[in-house]
A tleap script that builds the chain and sets N, CA, C and O, in Angstrom:
source leaprc.protein.ff14SB
mol = sequence {
  NMET ARG ARG ARG TYR GLU THR GLU HIE ARG
  PHE PHE TYR ARG VAL ALA LYS GLU ALA LYS
  LEU ALA GLU ASP GLU ASN GLY ASN PRO SER
  GLU CYS TYR LEU LYS ILE GLY PHE ASN LEU
  LYS ASP PRO VAL SER THR GLU GLU ALA GLU
  VAL LYS ARG GLU LYS THR ARG GLU ASP THR
  LEU LYS ASN VAL ALA GLU LEU LEU ASN ILE
  ASP THR SER LEU ILE SER ILE VAL THR GLU
  GLU GLU TYR LEU THR GLU THR GLU GLU CASP
}
set mol.1.N position { -23.931 12.320 -4.743 }
set mol.1.CA position { -22.818 11.826 -3.975 }
set mol.1.C position { -21.995 10.862 -4.825 }
set mol.1.O position { -22.540 9.987 -5.498 }
set mol.2.N position { -20.700 11.033 -4.786 }
set mol.2.CA position { -19.805 10.219 -5.593 }
set mol.2.C position { -19.556 8.866 -4.921 }
set mol.2.O position { -19.320 8.803 -3.715 }
set mol.3.N position { -19.609 7.809 -5.690 }
set mol.3.CA position { -19.416 6.461 -5.169 }
set mol.3.C position { -17.932 6.181 -4.956 }
set mol.3.O position { -17.101 6.484 -5.812 }
set mol.4.N position { -17.613 5.597 -3.803 }
set mol.4.CA position { -16.221 5.258 -3.502 }
set mol.4.C position { -15.949 3.815 -3.891 }
set mol.4.O position { -16.822 2.952 -3.800 }
set mol.5.N position { -14.713 3.572 -4.329 }
set mol.5.CA position { -14.328 2.230 -4.745 }
set mol.5.C position { -13.090 1.779 -3.986 }
set mol.5.O position { -12.238 2.584 -3.610 }
set mol.6.N position { -13.014 0.482 -3.774 }
set mol.6.CA position { -11.864 -0.102 -3.099 }
set mol.6.C position { -11.118 -1.026 -4.053 }
set mol.6.O position { -11.715 -1.691 -4.899 }
set mol.7.N position { -9.815 -1.050 -3.898 }
set mol.7.CA position { -8.980 -1.918 -4.720 }
set mol.7.C position { -8.264 -2.964 -3.874 }
set mol.7.O position { -7.437 -3.729 -4.371 }
set mol.8.N position { -8.600 -2.981 -2.576 }
set mol.8.CA position { -7.914 -3.876 -1.661 }
set mol.8.C position { -8.868 -4.305 -0.545 }
set mol.8.O position { -9.701 -3.524 -0.085 }
set mol.9.N position { -8.729 -5.554 -0.125 }
set mol.9.CA position { -9.435 -6.051 1.059 }
set mol.9.C position { -8.407 -6.172 2.168 }
set mol.9.O position { -7.309 -6.681 1.942 }
set mol.10.N position { -8.747 -5.710 3.365 }
set mol.10.CA position { -7.839 -5.846 4.510 }
set mol.10.C position { -8.606 -6.428 5.684 }
set mol.10.O position { -9.758 -6.072 5.934 }
set mol.11.N position { -7.949 -7.326 6.394 }
set mol.11.CA position { -8.510 -7.958 7.578 }
set mol.11.C position { -7.519 -7.768 8.716 }
set mol.11.O position { -6.308 -7.831 8.509 }
set mol.12.N position { -8.032 -7.538 9.912 }
set mol.12.CA position { -7.194 -7.264 11.077 }
set mol.12.C position { -7.540 -8.248 12.183 }
set mol.12.O position { -8.714 -8.518 12.440 }
set mol.13.N position { -6.514 -8.783 12.837 }
set mol.13.CA position { -6.707 -9.817 13.845 }
set mol.13.C position { -5.881 -9.536 15.092 }
set mol.13.O position { -4.823 -8.909 15.038 }
set mol.14.N position { -6.401 -10.023 16.226 }
set mol.14.CA position { -5.642 -10.059 17.469 }
set mol.14.C position { -5.416 -11.532 17.778 }
set mol.14.O position { -6.350 -12.334 17.752 }
set mol.15.N position { -4.163 -11.879 18.073 }
set mol.15.CA position { -3.808 -13.248 18.430 }
set mol.15.C position { -3.531 -13.276 19.927 }
set mol.15.O position { -2.710 -12.503 20.422 }
set mol.16.N position { -4.204 -14.154 20.642 }
set mol.16.CA position { -4.081 -14.238 22.095 }
set mol.16.C position { -2.675 -14.642 22.506 }
set mol.16.O position { -1.972 -15.334 21.769 }
set mol.17.N position { -2.276 -14.201 23.692 }
set mol.17.CA position { -0.940 -14.520 24.192 }
set mol.17.C position { -0.759 -16.022 24.371 }
set mol.17.O position { 0.369 -16.512 24.326 }
set mol.18.N position { -1.848 -16.763 24.572 }
set mol.18.CA position { -1.771 -18.211 24.728 }
set mol.18.C position { -1.266 -18.922 23.473 }
set mol.18.O position { -0.851 -20.079 23.536 }
set mol.19.N position { -1.303 -18.226 22.329 }
set mol.19.CA position { -0.766 -18.799 21.089 }
set mol.19.C position { 0.763 -18.824 21.114 }
set mol.19.O position { 1.392 -19.561 20.355 }
set mol.20.N position { 1.350 -18.018 21.990 }
set mol.20.CA position { 2.804 -17.938 22.162 }
set mol.20.C position { 3.533 -17.574 20.865 }
set mol.20.O position { 4.575 -18.143 20.537 }
set mol.21.N position { 2.962 -16.619 20.142 }
set mol.21.CA position { 3.588 -16.134 18.913 }
set mol.21.C position { 4.385 -14.857 19.129 }
set mol.21.O position { 5.154 -14.446 18.261 }
set mol.22.N position { 4.201 -14.226 20.292 }
set mol.22.CA position { 4.914 -12.975 20.577 }
set mol.22.C position { 5.274 -12.924 22.060 }
set mol.22.O position { 4.666 -13.597 22.893 }
set mol.23.N position { 6.278 -12.108 22.359 }
set mol.23.CA position { 6.716 -11.915 23.743 }
set mol.23.C position { 6.839 -10.431 24.035 }
set mol.23.O position { 7.123 -9.633 23.141 }
set mol.24.N position { 6.624 -10.066 25.296 }
set mol.24.CA position { 6.859 -8.690 25.701 }
set mol.24.C position { 8.346 -8.494 25.981 }
set mol.24.O position { 9.144 -9.411 25.786 }
set mol.25.N position { 8.712 -7.309 26.433 }
set mol.25.CA position { 10.134 -6.995 26.655 }
set mol.25.C position { 10.774 -7.848 27.746 }
set mol.25.O position { 11.999 -7.907 27.848 }
set mol.26.N position { 9.950 -8.510 28.565 }
set mol.26.CA position { 10.475 -9.373 29.626 }
set mol.26.C position { 10.469 -10.854 29.255 }
set mol.26.O position { 10.792 -11.712 30.077 }
set mol.27.N position { 10.099 -11.141 28.011 }
set mol.27.CA position { 10.082 -12.526 27.562 }
set mol.27.C position { 8.809 -13.281 27.894 }
set mol.27.O position { 8.740 -14.495 27.704 }
set mol.28.N position { 7.805 -12.579 28.387 }
set mol.28.CA position { 6.522 -13.210 28.705 }
set mol.28.C position { 5.637 -13.270 27.460 }
set mol.28.O position { 5.700 -12.378 26.614 }
set mol.29.N position { 4.813 -14.313 27.341 }
set mol.29.CA position { 3.898 -14.376 26.193 }
set mol.29.C position { 3.041 -13.111 26.125 }
set mol.29.O position { 2.605 -12.586 27.150 }
set mol.30.N position { 2.812 -12.637 24.919 }
set mol.30.CA position { 2.055 -11.412 24.706 }
set mol.30.C position { 1.133 -11.589 23.511 }
set mol.30.O position { 1.422 -12.359 22.594 }
set mol.31.N position { 0.014 -10.864 23.534 }
set mol.31.CA position { -0.838 -10.892 22.349 }
set mol.31.C position { -0.134 -10.137 21.232 }
set mol.31.O position { 0.762 -9.328 21.473 }
set mol.32.N position { -0.552 -10.417 20.025 }
set mol.32.CA position { 0.005 -9.705 18.883 }
set mol.32.C position { -1.109 -9.444 17.881 }
set mol.32.O position { -2.203 -9.997 17.986 }
set mol.33.N position { -0.813 -8.603 16.921 }
set mol.33.CA position { -1.801 -8.195 15.935 }
set mol.33.C position { -1.287 -8.510 14.541 }
set mol.33.O position { -0.083 -8.511 14.285 }
set mol.34.N position { -2.226 -8.774 13.653 }
set mol.34.CA position { -1.895 -9.209 12.304 }
set mol.34.C position { -2.811 -8.494 11.318 }
set mol.34.O position { -4.015 -8.368 11.542 }
set mol.35.N position { -2.220 -8.035 10.235 }
set mol.35.CA position { -3.001 -7.440 9.148 }
set mol.35.C position { -2.727 -8.257 7.898 }
set mol.35.O position { -1.576 -8.503 7.536 }
set mol.36.N position { -3.801 -8.670 7.249 }
set mol.36.CA position { -3.671 -9.404 5.990 }
set mol.36.C position { -4.496 -8.667 4.957 }
set mol.36.O position { -5.652 -8.325 5.206 }
set mol.37.N position { -3.916 -8.426 3.818 }
set mol.37.CA position { -4.633 -7.739 2.760 }
set mol.37.C position { -4.293 -8.315 1.410 }
set mol.37.O position { -3.248 -8.940 1.228 }
set mol.38.N position { -5.173 -8.102 0.478 }
set mol.38.CA position { -4.893 -8.509 -0.887 }
set mol.38.C position { -5.534 -7.515 -1.838 }
set mol.38.O position { -6.555 -6.898 -1.534 }
set mol.39.N position { -4.916 -7.379 -2.982 }
set mol.39.CA position { -5.415 -6.457 -3.993 }
set mol.39.C position { -6.510 -7.123 -4.803 }
set mol.39.O position { -6.441 -8.313 -5.111 }
set mol.40.N position { -7.515 -6.341 -5.142 }
set mol.40.CA position { -8.614 -6.827 -5.957 }
set mol.40.C position { -8.285 -6.630 -7.429 }
set mol.40.O position { -7.726 -5.605 -7.820 }
set mol.41.N position { -8.629 -7.598 -8.222 }
set mol.41.CA position { -8.381 -7.499 -9.665 }
set mol.41.C position { -9.182 -6.342 -10.261 }
set mol.41.O position { -8.668 -5.566 -11.067 }
set mol.42.N position { -10.439 -6.241 -9.855 }
set mol.42.CA position { -11.309 -5.165 -10.321 }
set mol.42.C position { -11.828 -4.387 -9.119 }
set mol.42.O position { -12.308 -4.995 -8.163 }
set mol.43.N position { -11.746 -3.072 -9.140 }
set mol.43.CA position { -12.262 -2.280 -8.023 }
set mol.43.C position { -13.751 -2.539 -7.792 }
set mol.43.O position { -14.510 -2.742 -8.739 }
set mol.44.N position { -14.156 -2.529 -6.529 }
set mol.44.CA position { -15.574 -2.677 -6.178 }
set mol.44.C position { -15.966 -1.506 -5.302 }
set mol.44.O position { -15.118 -0.869 -4.676 }
set mol.45.N position { -17.253 -1.231 -5.265 }
set mol.45.CA position { -17.719 -0.126 -4.432 }
set mol.45.C position { -17.448 -0.465 -2.977 }
set mol.45.O position { -17.335 -1.634 -2.611 }
set mol.46.N position { -17.346 0.556 -2.162 }
set mol.46.CA position { -17.112 0.366 -0.735 }
set mol.46.C position { -18.218 -0.494 -0.132 }
set mol.46.O position { -17.953 -1.343 0.719 }
set mol.47.N position { -19.452 -0.276 -0.570 }
set mol.47.CA position { -20.577 -1.070 -0.061 }
set mol.47.C position { -20.423 -2.542 -0.432 }
set mol.47.O position { -20.618 -3.419 0.409 }
set mol.48.N position { -20.072 -2.814 -1.690 }
set mol.48.CA position { -19.854 -4.197 -2.131 }
set mol.48.C position { -18.704 -4.840 -1.361 }
set mol.48.O position { -18.784 -6.003 -0.967 }
set mol.49.N position { -17.654 -4.088 -1.155 }
set mol.49.CA position { -16.490 -4.608 -0.439 }
set mol.49.C position { -16.874 -5.019 0.976 }
set mol.49.O position { -16.424 -6.055 1.466 }
set mol.50.N position { -17.702 -4.215 1.634 }
set mol.50.CA position { -18.124 -4.533 3.002 }
set mol.50.C position { -18.979 -5.803 3.032 }
set mol.50.O position { -18.829 -6.627 3.934 }
set mol.51.N position { -19.855 -5.962 2.072 }
set mol.51.CA position { -20.688 -7.170 1.985 }
set mol.51.C position { -19.801 -8.398 1.774 }
set mol.51.O position { -20.002 -9.424 2.423 }
set mol.52.N position { -18.828 -8.299 0.878 }
set mol.52.CA position { -17.923 -9.430 0.615 }
set mol.52.C position { -17.074 -9.742 1.845 }
set mol.52.O position { -16.833 -10.907 2.159 }
set mol.53.N position { -16.624 -8.701 2.537 }
set mol.53.CA position { -15.835 -8.899 3.758 }
set mol.53.C position { -16.640 -9.663 4.811 }
set mol.53.O position { -16.127 -10.578 5.454 }
set mol.54.N position { -17.897 -9.278 4.977 }
set mol.54.CA position { -18.753 -9.953 5.956 }
set mol.54.C position { -18.995 -11.409 5.576 }
set mol.54.O position { -19.004 -12.284 6.441 }
set mol.55.N position { -19.191 -11.673 4.275 }
set mol.55.CA position { -19.446 -13.042 3.810 }
set mol.55.C position { -18.231 -13.942 4.007 }
set mol.55.O position { -18.387 -15.137 4.258 }
set mol.56.N position { -17.039 -13.394 3.899 }
set mol.56.CA position { -15.827 -14.209 3.993 }
set mol.56.C position { -15.176 -14.156 5.373 }
set mol.56.O position { -14.125 -14.759 5.589 }
set mol.57.N position { -15.787 -13.447 6.291 }
set mol.57.CA position { -15.235 -13.209 7.629 }
set mol.57.C position { -14.832 -14.496 8.355 }
set mol.57.O position { -13.693 -14.614 8.807 }
set mol.58.N position { -15.736 -15.447 8.472 }
set mol.58.CA position { -15.449 -16.686 9.205 }
set mol.58.C position { -14.414 -17.545 8.478 }
set mol.58.O position { -13.545 -18.149 9.105 }
set mol.59.N position { -14.518 -17.592 7.149 }
set mol.59.CA position { -13.541 -18.373 6.384 }
set mol.59.C position { -12.135 -17.814 6.538 }
set mol.59.O position { -11.175 -18.571 6.680 }
set mol.60.N position { -12.010 -16.498 6.512 }
set mol.60.CA position { -10.674 -15.915 6.656 }
set mol.60.C position { -10.123 -16.166 8.054 }
set mol.60.O position { -8.925 -16.387 8.225 }
set mol.61.N position { -11.001 -16.131 9.050 }
set mol.61.CA position { -10.572 -16.419 10.415 }
set mol.61.C position { -10.006 -17.838 10.505 }
set mol.61.O position { -8.942 -18.049 11.087 }
set mol.62.N position { -10.711 -18.798 9.935 }
set mol.62.CA position { -10.245 -20.193 9.933 }
set mol.62.C position { -8.941 -20.340 9.161 }
set mol.62.O position { -8.036 -21.055 9.592 }
set mol.63.N position { -8.844 -19.663 8.021 }
set mol.63.CA position { -7.633 -19.762 7.198 }
set mol.63.C position { -6.415 -19.165 7.902 }
set mol.63.O position { -5.319 -19.722 7.827 }
set mol.64.N position { -6.601 -18.046 8.579 }
set mol.64.CA position { -5.490 -17.417 9.300 }
set mol.64.C position { -5.042 -18.318 10.451 }
set mol.64.O position { -3.843 -18.493 10.670 }
set mol.65.N position { -5.990 -18.886 11.179 }
set mol.65.CA position { -5.651 -19.795 12.279 }
set mol.65.C position { -4.868 -20.995 11.744 }
set mol.65.O position { -3.894 -21.431 12.358 }
set mol.66.N position { -5.291 -21.514 10.618 }
set mol.66.CA position { -4.584 -22.648 10.005 }
set mol.66.C position { -3.179 -22.227 9.570 }
set mol.66.O position { -2.216 -22.963 9.785 }
set mol.67.N position { -3.062 -21.063 8.969 }
set mol.67.CA position { -1.767 -20.548 8.526 }
set mol.67.C position { -0.800 -20.404 9.705 }
set mol.67.O position { 0.383 -20.722 9.586 }
set mol.68.N position { -1.312 -19.924 10.841 }
set mol.68.CA position { -0.485 -19.721 12.030 }
set mol.68.C position { -0.344 -20.988 12.868 }
set mol.68.O position { 0.405 -21.025 13.844 }
set mol.69.N position { -1.077 -22.023 12.468 }
set mol.69.CA position { -1.066 -23.301 13.181 }
set mol.69.C position { -1.527 -23.138 14.628 }
set mol.69.O position { -0.906 -23.647 15.561 }
set mol.70.N position { -2.640 -22.410 14.788 }
set mol.70.CA position { -3.238 -22.198 16.113 }
set mol.70.C position { -4.729 -22.475 16.032 }
set mol.70.O position { -5.305 -22.501 14.945 }
set mol.71.N position { -5.346 -22.679 17.176 }
set mol.71.CA position { -6.785 -22.891 17.249 }
set mol.71.C position { -7.507 -21.574 16.978 }
set mol.71.O position { -7.016 -20.504 17.338 }
set mol.72.N position { -8.664 -21.660 16.347 }
set mol.72.CA position { -9.422 -20.443 16.026 }
set mol.72.C position { -9.850 -19.682 17.279 }
set mol.72.O position { -10.119 -18.483 17.212 }
set mol.73.N position { -9.916 -20.367 18.416 }
set mol.73.CA position { -10.307 -19.676 19.657 }
set mol.73.C position { -9.245 -18.680 20.111 }
set mol.73.O position { -9.519 -17.834 20.963 }
set mol.74.N position { -8.029 -18.768 19.551 }
set mol.74.CA position { -6.935 -17.885 19.951 }
set mol.74.C position { -6.797 -16.652 19.058 }
set mol.74.O position { -5.887 -15.843 19.241 }
set mol.75.N position { -7.694 -16.518 18.105 }
set mol.75.CA position { -7.613 -15.384 17.183 }
set mol.75.C position { -8.984 -14.731 17.071 }
set mol.75.O position { -10.012 -15.407 17.047 }
set mol.76.N position { -8.975 -13.408 17.005 }
set mol.76.CA position { -10.237 -12.692 16.851 }
set mol.76.C position { -10.064 -11.555 15.856 }
set mol.76.O position { -8.981 -10.990 15.705 }
set mol.77.N position { -11.147 -11.243 15.193 }
set mol.77.CA position { -11.149 -10.154 14.234 }
set mol.77.C position { -11.304 -8.848 15.003 }
set mol.77.O position { -12.136 -8.747 15.905 }
set mol.78.N position { -10.502 -7.851 14.644 }
set mol.78.CA position { -10.589 -6.530 15.265 }
set mol.78.C position { -10.782 -5.479 14.178 }
set mol.78.O position { -10.615 -5.754 12.990 }
set mol.79.N position { -11.130 -4.295 14.598 }
set mol.79.CA position { -11.292 -3.196 13.639 }
set mol.79.C position { -9.922 -2.651 13.226 }
set mol.79.O position { -8.915 -2.882 13.896 }
set mol.80.N position { -9.912 -1.943 12.138 }
set mol.80.CA position { -8.673 -1.292 11.708 }
set mol.80.C position { -8.216 -0.286 12.762 }
set mol.80.O position { -7.018 -0.141 13.004 }
set mol.81.N position { -9.159 0.401 13.383 }
set mol.81.CA position { -8.821 1.387 14.410 }
set mol.81.C position { -8.124 0.723 15.596 }
set mol.81.O position { -7.120 1.234 16.094 }
set mol.82.N position { -8.653 -0.409 16.046 }
set mol.82.CA position { -8.009 -1.111 17.164 }
set mol.82.C position { -6.620 -1.589 16.761 }
set mol.82.O position { -5.666 -1.465 17.528 }
set mol.83.N position { -6.515 -2.130 15.567 }
set mol.83.CA position { -5.214 -2.588 15.071 }
set mol.83.C position { -4.204 -1.439 15.090 }
set mol.83.O position { -3.087 -1.603 15.581 }
set mol.84.N position { -4.589 -0.291 14.563 }
set mol.84.CA position { -3.682 0.859 14.500 }
set mol.84.C position { -3.320 1.361 15.894 }
set mol.84.O position { -2.169 1.716 16.148 }
set mol.85.N position { -4.293 1.392 16.792 }
set mol.85.CA position { -4.037 1.839 18.158 }
set mol.85.C position { -3.054 0.907 18.859 }
set mol.85.O position { -2.113 1.363 19.508 }
set mol.86.N position { -3.273 -0.377 18.729 }
set mol.86.CA position { -2.466 -1.371 19.462 }
set mol.86.C position { -1.090 -1.604 18.855 }
set mol.86.O position { -0.192 -2.097 19.537 }
set mol.87.N position { -0.912 -1.259 17.595 }
set mol.87.CA position { 0.380 -1.514 16.957 }
set mol.87.C position { 1.224 -0.254 16.816 }
set mol.87.O position { 2.288 -0.289 16.200 }
set mol.88.N position { 0.762 0.852 17.380 }
set mol.88.CA position { 1.522 2.096 17.326 }
set mol.88.C position { 2.846 1.934 18.054 }
set mol.88.O position { 2.890 1.417 19.171 }
set mol.89.N position { 3.914 2.372 17.426 }
set mol.89.CA position { 5.234 2.320 18.065 }
set mol.89.C position { 5.354 3.466 19.052 }
set mol.89.O position { 4.870 4.569 18.802 }
set mol.90.N position { 6.011 3.193 20.190 }
set mol.90.CA position { 6.221 4.228 21.202 }
set mol.90.C position { 7.308 5.197 20.789 }
set mol.90.O position { 7.614 6.133 21.528 }
savepdb mol mol.pdb
quit
């Protein structure tokens, strides 16, 4: 079996409507989704990438909350699938 390599780390988040960062079509607070990614200097195996993602999971959550100037309780990590489903344009 051929080993797969990744050249990018991606993290996906849901921001609660209480953060007041987004509005629906009626102007009401709405949840929103965020994708943050960065390129890796050296490719790593998919397995290594997953281990590194898990190790940095809480730190990235705190950093994103700080960047958005919101409490960490208003942001949660979601899967790429959920992110894609929820951000699909009609």
